[in-house]
C-alpha positions in Angstrom: -25.3 -10.7 19.3 -25.9 -7.0 20.0 -24.5 -4.5 17.6 -21.7 -4.1 20.4 -20.6 -7.4 20.2 -21.2 -7.3 16.2 -18.4 -4.9 16.3 -16.2 -5.9 18.5 -15.7 -9.4 16.4 -15.4 -7.2 13.0 -12.3 -5.1 14.6 -11.2 -7.8 16.4 -11.4 -10.2 12.3 -10.2 -6.6 10.7 -7.1 -6.3 13.0 -6.3 -9.6 11.9 -6.0 -8.8 8.9 -4.6 -5.2 9.2 -1.6 -7.6 10.3 -1.5 -9.9 7.5 -1.3 -7.4 5.2 1.5 -5.7 6.4 3.7 -9.1 6.3 2.9 -9.4 2.8 2.9 -5.5 1.9 6.2 -5.9 0.1 5.9 -8.9 -1.9 3.2 -7.2 -3.5 4.0 -3.0 -2.6 4.6 -3.0 -6.7 1.8 -5.3 -8.2 -1.0 -3.6 -6.0 0.0 0.2 -7.5 -0.5 -1.6 -10.9 -3.7 -2.7 -10.1 -5.0 0.7 -10.8 -4.6 0.1 -14.7 -6.1 -3.1 -14.3 -8.8 -4.5 -16.6 -11.7 -5.4 -14.8 -11.5 -8.5 -14.9 -7.1 -8.7 -14.4 -8.5 -6.5 -11.3 -10.8 -9.1 -10.1 -8.2 -12.0 -10.6 -5.5 -10.1 -9.5 -8.1 -9.4 -5.9 -8.7 -13.4 -5.5 -5.2 -14.1 -5.3 -3.4 -11.4 -2.8 -6.9 -12.5 -0.9 -6.2 -16.0 -1.4 -1.9 -14.5 -0.4 -3.5 -12.5 2.9 -5.4 -15.6 4.2 -3.3 -18.1 3.5 -0.7 -15.3 5.5 -3.1 -15.5 8.9 -3.6 -19.4 8.7 0.4 -19.5 8.9 0.4 -18.5 12.6 -2.6 -21.1 13.4 -1.7 -24.3 14.5 -2.5 -27.6 12.7 -4.1 -28.5 16.2 -6.1 -25.0 16.6 -7.2 -25.8 12.8 -8.8 -28.9 14.3 -11.0 -27.5 16.9 -12.6 -25.2 14.8 -14.2 -27.9 13.1 
């Protein structure tokens, strides 16, 4: 893979995450604003919950057939 191909691949991934975050923003906005006041362990746990929510949003747009084809 060339550097440019890697950039293009990451660009697609970044865009996917961006739009997933946009889709869940309203539900998470208040909690995101309180994250800086959390201690490190709470921030780590919160981040994992947020990443799961983003991943869930992304996967919700993929059909079972598409998921099976990814194996």
